[in-house]
Legacy VTK file of the C-alpha trace (Angstrom):
# vtk DataFile Version 3.0
C-alpha trace
ASCII
DATASET POLYDATA
POINTS 209 float
39.231 33.441 123.283
36.614 35.498 125.114
33.153 34.314 126.046
31.416 35.964 123.078
33.589 34.059 120.601
31.909 30.799 121.552
28.608 32.134 120.098
30.230 32.951 116.761
29.611 30.057 114.293
32.517 31.287 112.157
34.996 31.489 115.046
38.591 30.496 114.459
39.804 27.394 116.252
43.277 26.813 117.635
45.864 27.662 114.912
47.387 24.658 113.194
51.182 24.614 112.672
52.611 22.371 109.982
55.106 19.843 111.517
57.261 19.976 108.338
57.793 23.739 108.619
57.575 25.104 112.173
58.233 28.647 110.873
55.225 28.665 108.516
52.328 31.040 109.158
49.733 29.202 111.268
46.600 28.178 109.380
43.278 28.654 111.102
40.448 26.178 110.645
37.100 27.813 109.858
34.012 26.194 111.352
31.075 26.581 108.918
27.581 25.965 110.319
25.327 23.431 108.617
22.637 24.888 106.362
19.021 24.580 107.415
17.029 21.975 105.495
14.651 23.509 102.955
12.016 22.116 100.623
12.339 18.718 98.991
10.286 16.473 96.710
8.829 13.114 97.744
6.727 11.441 95.075
4.085 13.955 93.998
4.387 16.068 97.151
6.449 19.100 98.033
7.772 18.523 101.566
8.503 21.715 103.489
9.311 22.553 107.124
6.500 23.789 109.321
6.128 27.583 109.227
7.817 27.482 105.795
7.996 30.584 103.629
8.042 30.144 99.870
10.545 31.882 97.612
9.055 34.534 95.283
7.257 32.125 92.930
3.584 31.266 92.366
2.942 28.029 94.227
0.672 26.713 91.476
1.790 28.173 88.137
5.499 28.795 88.717
5.248 32.461 87.696
7.827 34.753 89.289
6.280 38.071 88.210
2.993 39.836 88.987
2.682 38.028 92.315
0.139 38.715 95.014
1.110 39.786 98.500
2.517 37.020 100.680
-0.321 34.828 101.944
-0.591 32.727 105.072
-2.407 29.398 105.241
-2.877 26.946 108.090
-2.952 23.325 106.971
-4.365 20.400 108.923
-4.108 16.648 108.412
-5.341 13.506 110.130
-4.672 9.878 109.283
-7.320 8.522 106.834
-8.122 5.631 109.183
-9.834 8.066 111.531
-12.403 8.872 108.836
-13.625 5.275 109.068
-14.035 5.772 112.801
-15.995 8.950 112.092
-18.651 7.020 110.169
-18.828 4.289 112.826
-19.127 6.439 115.926
-19.740 9.932 114.626
-19.722 12.223 117.633
-16.875 10.450 119.403
-14.894 10.352 116.175
-15.493 14.071 115.646
-13.974 14.758 119.052
-11.027 12.469 118.231
-10.674 14.208 114.871
-10.421 17.621 116.558
-7.981 16.407 119.217
-5.670 14.377 116.981
-5.449 16.524 113.873
-2.035 18.021 113.198
-1.483 21.595 112.115
1.119 23.526 110.176
1.352 26.946 108.602
2.982 28.119 105.392
3.473 31.491 103.736
3.204 31.468 99.954
2.598 33.536 96.820
0.212 33.069 93.921
-0.129 35.058 90.720
-2.700 37.842 90.532
-4.746 36.163 87.738
-4.916 32.930 89.719
-5.962 34.809 92.862
-8.861 36.383 90.955
-9.824 32.970 89.535
-9.897 31.357 92.981
-11.957 34.254 94.328
-14.570 33.726 91.599
-14.709 30.021 92.357
-15.285 30.636 96.069
-18.016 33.178 95.289
-19.794 30.671 93.038
-19.505 27.976 95.680
-20.941 30.243 98.385
-23.884 30.949 96.066
-24.458 27.205 95.636
-24.329 26.702 99.403
-26.707 29.611 100.077
-29.164 28.390 97.465
-29.123 24.916 98.932
-29.618 26.230 102.455
-32.564 28.410 101.456
-34.112 25.607 99.403
-33.869 23.129 102.284
-34.944 25.445 105.098
-37.575 27.633 103.413
-39.916 25.414 101.361
-42.957 27.156 99.935
-45.844 27.427 102.368
-49.048 25.575 101.534
-47.346 22.958 99.374
-47.816 19.253 99.820
-45.463 16.908 101.621
-44.018 15.539 98.382
-43.131 19.026 97.154
-41.558 19.934 100.492
-39.564 16.698 100.442
-38.265 17.514 96.960
-37.182 20.965 98.107
-35.395 19.524 101.150
-33.621 16.858 99.089
-32.627 19.407 96.445
-31.242 21.743 99.119
-29.371 18.862 100.743
-27.804 17.884 97.410
-26.696 21.480 96.769
-25.160 21.753 100.250
-23.271 18.480 99.788
-22.134 19.649 96.343
-20.791 22.895 97.813
-18.869 20.883 100.415
-17.291 18.728 97.715
-16.386 21.774 95.621
-14.893 23.514 98.668
-12.419 20.645 99.160
-11.601 20.146 95.462
-12.459 22.911 92.990
-11.866 25.780 95.438
-8.831 24.316 97.190
-5.665 24.694 95.077
-3.543 22.518 97.394
-3.833 20.611 100.658
-1.771 18.811 103.271
-1.418 15.107 102.499
0.527 14.534 105.705
1.930 16.538 108.638
4.437 15.345 111.203
6.268 17.153 114.014
8.489 19.169 111.673
7.261 18.974 108.060
4.206 19.280 105.816
3.588 17.216 102.675
1.804 19.601 100.273
-0.160 17.919 97.478
-1.485 19.271 94.140
1.618 21.405 93.488
2.606 20.958 89.789
5.835 19.022 89.227
7.641 21.885 87.490
6.763 24.242 90.365
8.028 21.736 92.951
11.298 21.426 91.063
11.598 25.216 90.676
11.059 25.821 94.406
13.588 23.184 95.451
16.074 24.543 92.909
15.631 28.116 94.135
16.204 27.072 97.737
19.255 24.993 96.915
20.986 27.601 94.773
20.257 30.632 96.954
23.143 31.300 99.327
21.029 33.897 101.133
17.274 34.011 100.857
16.219 37.662 100.483
12.542 36.755 100.712
12.927 35.321 104.243
LINES 1 210
209 0 1 2 3 4 5 6 7 8 9 10 11 12 13 14 15 16 17 18 19 20 21 22 23 24 25 26 27 28 29 30 31 32 33 34 35 36 37 38 39 40 41 42 43 44 45 46 47 48 49 50 51 52 53 54 55 56 57 58 59 60 61 62 63 64 65 66 67 68 69 70 71 72 73 74 75 76 77 78 79 80 81 82 83 84 85 86 87 88 89 90 91 92 93 94 95 96 97 98 99 100 101 102 103 104 105 106 107 108 109 110 111 112 113 114 115 116 117 118 119 120 121 122 123 124 125 126 127 128 129 130 131 132 133 134 135 136 137 138 139 140 141 142 143 144 145 146 147 148 149 150 151 152 153 154 155 156 157 158 159 160 161 162 163 164 165 166 167 168 169 170 171 172 173 174 175 176 177 178 179 180 181 182 183 184 185 186 187 188 189 190 191 192 193 194 195 196 197 198 199 200 201 202 203 204 205 206 207 208
């Protein structure tokens, strides 16, 4: 066996000769490499490897036709206990939050109608944020303190509302947990999770990779 054969995962090992029939044709044992772990389901989460690429299916509706171009998204996650620290010692906790957050990236598809819907939602949310910012920063000149205070409070409420909508209404999915190798993706419908896992398990070769 030459040196290159050792790099071949399907190399033939030493021929095996049956002891009952020494004149039989030797049988070679084929070494088959283990398959790489794909997506799996844990509770209500779809667990995927970091830098995972989805099969050709909408990540939210399960559609397999009229898909958008492959998208890339970086997900981050930090243990919820650190949020308590953030409210106790804000600036220090913010630094800890930035240093300790874990990252992962996935490549996924969504249907064209859903992409347009999400785009409209983000546009509406940016309008809410801009209105709140203008209302809080540019109160009408010559007005009394009470009026100015109302404008500032109204702007603050709109800005907070836009922040809430950005993390809920405008975010179709998020990372519930990230470790060294995998990402737990939440808000994926159950039937889509099952379809993705089924597609990865039944595909001998993944043409979308």
